[in-house]
C-alpha positions as CSV (number, residue, x, y, z in Angstrom):
1,M,154.5,119.9,41.0
2,I,154.5,123.3,39.4
3,L,154.4,121.9,35.9
4,P,151.0,120.3,36.4
5,I,149.7,123.5,38.1
6,L,150.8,125.5,35.1
7,F,149.4,123.2,32.7
8,I,146.0,123.5,34.4
9,I,146.1,127.3,34.6
10,L,147.3,127.5,30.7
11,S,144.2,125.0,29.9
12,F,141.8,127.3,31.7
13,Q,143.3,130.4,29.9
14,S,142.8,128.5,26.5
15,C,139.1,127.6,27.3
16,S,138.5,131.3,28.4
17,S,140.2,132.8,25.2
18,Y,138.1,130.4,23.1
19,A,135.1,131.7,24.9
20,L,135.9,135.1,24.4
21,V,136.7,135.1,20.7
22,Q,133.9,132.7,19.7
23,D,130.2,132.9,20.8
24,F,129.5,129.4,19.3
25,C,130.5,126.5,17.4
26,V,127.8,125.4,15.3
27,A,128.2,121.8,14.1
28,D,129.4,121.3,10.5
29,T,127.5,117.8,10.3
30,S,129.2,116.9,7.0
31,S,132.6,117.1,9.0
32,A,132.7,114.7,11.9
33,G,135.8,113.2,13.7
34,P,136.5,111.2,16.8
35,G,136.0,114.4,19.0
36,G,132.7,115.4,17.4
37,F,131.7,118.0,14.8
38,N,133.9,120.6,13.5
39,C,132.6,124.2,13.6
40,K,130.7,125.7,10.6
41,K,132.4,128.9,8.9
42,P,130.8,131.9,10.8
43,A,129.6,133.2,7.2
44,D,127.7,129.8,6.7
45,V,125.7,130.1,10.1
46,T,122.1,131.0,10.1
47,V,119.3,131.2,12.5
48,A,118.0,127.9,11.5
49,D,121.2,126.2,12.9
50,F,119.5,127.2,16.4
51,V,115.9,126.2,15.8
52,F,114.5,122.6,15.7
53,S,110.7,122.2,15.6
54,G,110.5,118.4,15.7
55,L,109.2,118.2,19.1
56,A,105.8,119.2,18.3
57,T,104.6,115.5,17.3
58,P,106.1,112.0,18.3
59,A,108.4,110.0,16.3
60,N,107.3,106.5,15.2
61,Y,106.5,104.2,17.9
62,T,108.7,101.2,18.8
63,K,106.1,98.2,18.6
64,L,108.3,96.2,21.1
65,V,108.1,98.7,24.0
66,K,105.1,101.0,22.7
67,A,107.3,104.0,23.2
68,S,108.6,106.8,21.0
69,F,111.7,108.9,21.5
70,T,112.2,112.3,19.6
71,P,115.8,113.7,20.1
72,A,116.9,117.2,19.6
73,F,120.6,116.4,19.8
74,V,123.5,118.2,17.9
75,D,122.6,116.0,14.8
76,Q,119.1,117.7,14.6
77,L,120.1,121.0,16.2
78,P,123.6,122.0,15.1
79,G,123.6,125.1,17.5
80,L,124.1,122.7,20.3
81,N,127.7,121.9,19.4
82,G,130.1,122.3,22.2
83,L,127.4,123.4,24.7
84,G,127.0,120.1,26.6
85,V,123.2,120.1,26.7
86,S,120.3,118.6,24.8
87,I,116.7,117.9,24.9
88,A,114.2,115.2,23.7
89,R,110.6,114.3,23.7
90,F,109.3,110.9,25.0
91,D,105.9,109.3,24.5
92,L,104.6,106.0,26.2
93,E,101.5,104.3,25.2
94,V,99.4,102.3,27.6
95,G,101.5,99.7,28.7
96,G,104.6,101.1,27.2
97,F,107.8,101.4,28.8
98,F,111.7,102.3,28.2
99,P,113.6,99.3,29.4
100,M,116.7,99.3,31.6
101,H,119.5,101.4,30.0
102,S,122.2,103.9,30.8
103,H,123.8,107.1,29.1
104,P,127.6,106.5,30.2
105,Q,128.5,110.1,30.3
106,A,125.3,112.2,30.6
107,T,123.0,113.2,33.5
108,E,119.2,112.9,32.6
109,V,116.5,115.2,33.8
110,F,112.9,114.6,32.7
111,V,109.6,116.2,33.4
112,V,106.3,114.4,32.9
113,T,103.7,116.7,31.3
114,S,100.9,114.3,31.0
115,G,100.0,110.9,32.3
116,A,101.7,108.9,34.9
117,V,104.9,106.9,35.3
118,N,106.9,104.7,37.4
119,A,110.6,105.6,37.0
120,G,113.9,104.4,39.0
121,F,117.5,104.0,38.8
122,I,119.9,101.5,40.5
123,S,122.9,102.8,42.2
124,S,126.4,101.3,42.0
125,A,125.7,100.1,45.5
126,N,122.8,98.3,44.2
127,V,120.3,100.5,45.8
128,V,117.0,101.1,43.9
129,Y,115.6,104.6,43.8
130,S,112.0,104.5,42.3
131,Q,108.9,106.6,42.3
132,N,105.6,107.0,40.9
133,L,105.4,110.3,38.9
134,K,102.5,112.4,37.7
135,A,102.4,115.5,35.4
136,G,104.6,118.2,36.6
137,D,107.0,116.0,38.3
138,V,110.6,116.1,37.6
139,F,113.1,113.1,38.1
140,V,116.8,113.2,37.8
141,V,119.1,110.3,36.8
142,P,122.9,110.5,37.6
143,P,125.2,109.7,34.8
144,G,126.1,106.1,34.0
145,L,123.4,104.4,36.1
146,L,120.9,101.8,34.9
147,H,117.4,103.3,34.8
148,Y,114.0,102.7,33.4
149,V,110.6,104.5,32.8
150,I,107.1,102.6,32.8
151,N,103.7,104.1,31.9
152,A,101.9,103.4,35.3
153,G,98.5,104.7,34.2
154,Q,95.7,104.2,31.9
155,T,96.4,107.2,29.4
156,P,99.2,107.9,27.1
157,V,102.4,109.6,28.7
158,L,104.1,112.6,27.4
159,G,107.3,114.0,28.8
160,Y,110.4,115.9,27.9
161,V,114.1,114.9,28.9
162,T,117.2,117.0,29.0
163,F,120.9,115.7,29.0
164,S,124.2,117.2,30.1
165,S,125.7,116.4,26.6
166,Q,124.9,117.3,23.0
167,K,124.8,113.7,22.1
168,P,124.3,111.5,25.0
169,G,125.3,107.8,24.3
170,I,122.7,105.0,25.2
171,Q,123.3,101.1,26.1
172,L,120.2,99.2,26.3
173,M,120.9,96.3,28.8
174,D,118.8,93.8,27.0
175,S,120.3,94.7,23.5
176,A,124.0,94.6,24.9
177,L,123.3,91.2,26.3
178,F,121.1,89.5,23.5
179,G,121.6,91.7,20.4
180,N,125.1,90.5,19.4
181,G,127.1,87.3,18.8
182,L,128.1,86.6,22.4
183,P,127.9,82.8,22.6
184,T,124.8,81.3,24.4
185,D,127.0,79.2,26.7
186,V,129.1,82.2,27.7
187,L,125.8,84.2,28.6
188,A,124.5,81.3,30.6
189,K,127.4,81.6,32.9
190,A,127.4,85.3,33.0
191,T,123.7,85.7,33.5
192,F,122.5,82.5,35.3
193,L,119.8,82.3,32.6
194,D,119.3,78.8,31.1
195,A,120.3,78.4,27.4
196,D,116.5,78.1,26.0
197,Q,115.7,81.6,27.6
198,I,118.8,83.2,26.2
199,K,118.1,81.8,22.8
200,K,114.5,83.0,23.0
201,L,115.9,86.7,24.1
202,K,118.5,86.5,21.1
203,G,115.6,85.8,18.8
204,V,113.8,89.0,20.1
205,F,117.0,91.3,20.0
206,G,118.6,89.9,16.9
207,G,121.5,88.1,18.4
208,T,123.3,85.0,17.2
209,N,125.3,82.0,18.3
């Protein structure tokens, strides 16, 4: 019993020591590994590593969903490395939406700054939590849960979203199902959809078989 406790204590001490001797770990984006980015040498760090000006305008819109997503993740803002946070801008044209998706290991908090949306998520107990939101409203999505955002008004939507990760992953439900080579007959059994509908969706999302 004492060994696990000792290991935990030593782990906390290691984390504390790291925090004490190093204020930050700016990402060396040319040196990435399975655990993320290595730290830049302190002599190579500049103030530019802590500044990103890309949220002033929207990224290119995706025609299929009439939406734009502009990230300020560690790739765009190296100073975020190791801090466990990030931010992004989102824009929705009239009729635009972000379809069902999840961020496996990141909590999401977003604020609507103009326009109106309907947003919601589905719990693991299959309970739906949805709400119409207007400018100034904030919505939180727990990590790993399927969620969506839809423009619910007659004007474009602008908002900003933060994540509890420097580089939150994303899995789009439709792309996961219909954007790969999973055979149609397998998908028909797994989703209760008929083969013709599956083939149509594979055509939209680039799937095969």
